[in-house]
Legacy VTK file of the C-alpha trace (Angstrom):
# vtk DataFile Version 3.0
C-alpha trace
ASCII
DATASET POLYDATA
POINTS 291 float
95.145 103.470 136.772
94.711 106.623 134.744
97.307 107.966 132.689
97.765 111.743 132.354
99.228 113.206 129.113
101.660 115.961 130.126
103.040 118.943 128.339
106.148 117.358 128.415
105.013 114.020 126.565
103.366 116.285 123.871
106.459 118.035 123.516
108.495 114.661 123.349
105.984 113.321 120.365
106.629 116.809 118.300
110.237 116.372 118.675
110.229 112.862 117.605
107.830 113.493 114.785
110.011 116.827 113.593
113.273 114.523 113.717
111.648 112.226 111.202
110.307 109.358 113.373
107.284 107.312 111.729
104.343 107.691 113.948
104.185 103.892 114.242
107.525 103.934 115.701
106.564 106.823 118.264
103.490 104.844 119.214
105.580 101.545 119.876
108.142 103.476 121.926
105.183 104.721 124.189
103.647 101.450 124.399
106.926 100.040 125.403
107.520 102.737 127.911
104.312 101.769 129.802
101.712 103.703 128.126
98.195 102.102 127.622
97.939 101.582 123.855
94.692 103.527 123.789
96.064 106.550 125.712
99.271 106.526 123.666
97.380 106.506 120.372
94.694 109.330 121.397
97.801 111.420 122.571
99.698 111.010 119.409
96.982 111.767 117.132
95.520 114.979 119.248
99.222 116.382 119.683
100.133 115.840 115.753
96.913 117.442 114.778
97.295 120.376 117.181
100.866 120.913 115.951
99.807 121.112 112.240
97.330 123.470 113.190
99.706 125.747 115.286
102.075 125.784 112.243
99.374 127.012 109.760
98.126 129.409 112.500
101.323 131.151 113.103
102.481 130.998 109.307
105.390 129.160 109.872
106.417 127.330 106.744
103.916 124.380 106.688
105.314 120.780 106.042
104.896 119.527 102.361
101.957 117.632 101.671
103.852 114.207 101.860
105.328 115.173 105.329
101.932 116.222 106.542
100.431 112.884 105.479
103.318 110.885 107.340
102.135 112.958 110.277
98.470 112.440 110.140
97.663 109.391 112.416
93.831 107.923 112.177
92.269 105.413 114.147
92.377 101.833 112.749
90.733 98.430 113.556
92.893 96.545 115.989
92.827 92.853 117.322
93.227 93.212 121.155
96.166 90.549 121.984
97.056 91.546 125.374
97.943 88.862 127.609
98.805 86.722 124.186
95.809 84.869 123.826
95.781 81.922 122.009
92.183 81.855 120.873
89.725 84.569 120.438
85.893 84.920 120.819
84.519 86.110 117.612
81.012 85.604 118.982
79.861 82.650 117.100
83.099 80.880 116.894
86.342 80.692 118.472
89.176 81.797 116.014
92.944 80.819 116.599
95.940 83.507 116.831
98.694 81.954 114.534
100.988 84.698 114.008
101.007 88.182 115.381
103.449 91.266 114.224
103.433 94.644 115.634
105.000 96.634 112.835
103.245 96.356 110.652
100.232 95.171 112.432
99.599 91.936 110.922
97.566 89.003 112.610
97.302 85.467 110.971
94.027 84.060 112.075
93.104 80.184 112.056
89.766 78.749 111.432
87.909 82.181 110.684
85.669 80.359 108.316
84.235 76.864 108.610
84.510 74.530 105.690
80.736 74.916 104.937
81.116 78.749 104.810
83.956 78.456 102.298
82.264 76.202 100.224
78.979 78.515 100.248
80.930 81.619 99.416
82.521 80.030 96.487
79.291 78.869 95.140
77.371 81.713 95.496
80.122 83.831 93.909
80.625 81.731 90.714
77.572 82.890 88.822
78.676 86.514 89.268
82.381 86.361 88.510
84.032 88.613 86.179
87.463 90.101 85.472
88.670 91.682 88.465
88.673 95.683 88.333
90.717 98.059 90.722
90.015 101.603 91.827
91.021 104.219 89.140
92.482 106.832 91.366
92.939 109.359 88.567
89.040 109.451 88.023
87.641 107.703 91.075
86.379 105.149 88.895
87.213 101.288 88.107
89.928 100.004 85.613
91.485 96.650 84.359
94.776 96.504 85.984
97.564 94.009 84.312
98.836 93.598 87.998
95.564 91.847 89.087
94.880 88.581 86.891
91.914 86.985 88.725
88.147 86.984 88.384
85.994 88.354 91.291
82.589 89.688 92.402
81.355 91.760 95.466
78.495 90.835 97.796
76.505 93.716 98.980
77.116 94.280 102.725
74.565 92.360 104.678
73.219 90.434 101.363
72.392 87.270 102.904
72.546 85.554 105.850
76.017 84.005 105.431
77.453 87.610 104.608
75.965 89.055 107.550
77.280 85.998 109.836
80.649 86.544 108.397
80.881 90.586 108.501
79.484 90.451 112.336
82.231 87.939 113.144
84.939 90.002 111.513
83.437 93.334 113.191
83.772 91.830 116.447
87.454 90.641 116.049
88.826 93.901 114.731
86.665 96.290 116.746
85.124 98.178 113.815
81.566 98.799 113.028
80.015 96.584 110.121
78.708 99.587 108.648
82.254 100.837 108.232
83.125 97.930 105.825
82.856 97.437 102.338
81.219 94.151 100.840
83.062 91.126 100.860
84.794 90.422 97.521
85.550 86.884 96.437
88.450 86.445 94.053
89.319 83.504 91.947
92.841 83.049 90.645
93.502 80.430 88.198
97.007 78.703 87.618
99.619 81.535 87.010
97.186 84.216 88.218
98.545 86.700 90.681
98.249 90.337 92.210
101.324 92.296 92.266
102.548 94.095 95.598
100.345 96.988 96.078
98.674 98.969 99.035
95.073 98.925 99.964
94.853 102.512 100.921
93.869 105.253 98.225
96.995 107.381 97.299
96.277 110.940 98.602
98.333 112.416 95.642
95.917 110.924 93.046
93.241 113.404 91.476
90.522 110.684 91.759
91.059 110.162 95.382
88.844 112.865 96.966
85.822 111.276 94.918
86.679 107.908 96.319
87.093 109.092 99.976
83.519 110.737 99.721
81.809 107.131 100.274
83.386 106.461 103.753
86.852 107.858 103.835
90.136 105.888 103.660
90.610 102.071 103.749
92.301 101.466 107.290
92.309 97.662 107.457
92.036 94.487 105.343
90.938 90.953 106.160
92.074 88.369 103.567
89.912 84.971 104.106
91.298 81.654 102.081
88.404 79.636 100.861
90.434 76.987 99.499
94.084 75.516 99.053
96.053 75.609 95.922
98.450 72.787 95.419
101.318 75.031 95.280
101.515 79.183 95.477
99.018 81.855 95.954
100.397 82.963 99.105
99.899 86.451 100.342
103.221 88.354 100.593
104.454 91.304 102.489
107.733 92.104 100.717
108.758 94.930 103.307
109.019 92.390 106.145
109.905 89.100 104.259
106.515 87.298 105.153
104.283 85.033 103.069
101.189 83.801 104.684
100.189 80.446 103.117
96.572 80.003 101.817
95.211 77.647 104.242
91.420 77.066 103.819
89.459 78.871 106.444
92.356 81.053 107.650
92.737 84.522 107.018
95.208 87.393 107.397
94.447 90.776 109.099
96.428 93.980 108.804
95.740 97.652 109.387
97.307 100.865 108.363
96.455 104.098 110.274
97.684 106.290 107.405
97.836 106.221 103.683
101.632 106.061 103.357
104.304 103.451 102.770
105.707 104.001 105.993
102.718 101.665 107.206
105.007 98.875 105.888
101.468 97.352 104.380
102.861 96.672 100.861
101.487 93.215 99.869
100.522 90.927 96.970
99.104 87.837 95.872
101.849 85.491 94.860
101.414 83.429 91.421
99.271 80.209 91.763
101.633 77.598 90.473
99.426 74.727 90.621
95.807 74.575 91.151
93.632 77.483 91.854
92.762 79.781 94.487
89.755 81.413 96.041
90.000 84.093 98.500
87.277 86.601 99.945
88.509 90.197 101.006
86.914 92.767 103.469
87.993 96.223 103.552
87.566 98.631 106.328
86.876 102.309 105.858
87.417 105.176 108.342
83.488 105.919 108.564
80.381 104.636 107.354
80.377 102.937 103.853
77.681 104.056 101.428
LINES 1 292
291 0 1 2 3 4 5 6 7 8 9 10 11 12 13 14 15 16 17 18 19 20 21 22 23 24 25 26 27 28 29 30 31 32 33 34 35 36 37 38 39 40 41 42 43 44 45 46 47 48 49 50 51 52 53 54 55 56 57 58 59 60 61 62 63 64 65 66 67 68 69 70 71 72 73 74 75 76 77 78 79 80 81 82 83 84 85 86 87 88 89 90 91 92 93 94 95 96 97 98 99 100 101 102 103 104 105 106 107 108 109 110 111 112 113 114 115 116 117 118 119 120 121 122 123 124 125 126 127 128 129 130 131 132 133 134 135 136 137 138 139 140 141 142 143 144 145 146 147 148 149 150 151 152 153 154 155 156 157 158 159 160 161 162 163 164 165 166 167 168 169 170 171 172 173 174 175 176 177 178 179 180 181 182 183 184 185 186 187 188 189 190 191 192 193 194 195 196 197 198 199 200 201 202 203 204 205 206 207 208 209 210 211 212 213 214 215 216 217 218 219 220 221 222 223 224 225 226 227 228 229 230 231 232 233 234 235 236 237 238 239 240 241 242 243 244 245 246 247 248 249 250 251 252 253 254 255 256 257 258 259 260 261 262 263 264 265 266 267 268 269 270 271 272 273 274 275 276 277 278 279 280 281 282 283 284 285 286 287 288 289 290
């Protein structure tokens, strides 16, 4: 059945946004009311974009940059879970759905990687490990960050058959083009190492962000894959919702964020490793082709 976006619906969307409702909440309300997710998302995005243009054209006081950022909704990777499937076809492998949360969008996947693939990623990364850097949003470069006490390296996208296979699997699961992904990063956390809570998107208010975005736009999704199991600690935490995902070998956690704002509730971190060591592989997805 085709659903028509009426002027009344558009007006309702504007009223909700003007009243301070987060786009995610408006979208969830539309879906709960019976709108198809893709129709609801497209209607929300187009309505808010048109509304912002009209505000500028009519010379009405435009929203402050932070407010405009809250209203701008981008398309983001998504794992279709209509019908509540227990398993997903990743092309060359079936993957289990362990946990699914709608707000924020978080899906814990079981068996995304085989034991052999986990071992192969670890061994291929060992010779190239160096102290992990984070993006320097002031300049657009990289820097050492005391909040991130790990060692890591990046595989180039499609660097070898193993990387290609995993990238294709992820792209199929989250419905996002392989070419819109950054290279897979492998990280090693020794006992006591951690990554304090942070957001993966690039802060629009930082002066270096426009430089970073030239390579493919904003980050809009993340997949963290667990390559081993530390004896204690090392989970992935989501402080806003009180969730901690245990680092189980071969499993992964996917989360997406359709705008660069704390309202996405995607604050997350790597809890300290209490005993043993932790190996993870991370895949970030961008809005456009990442070059």
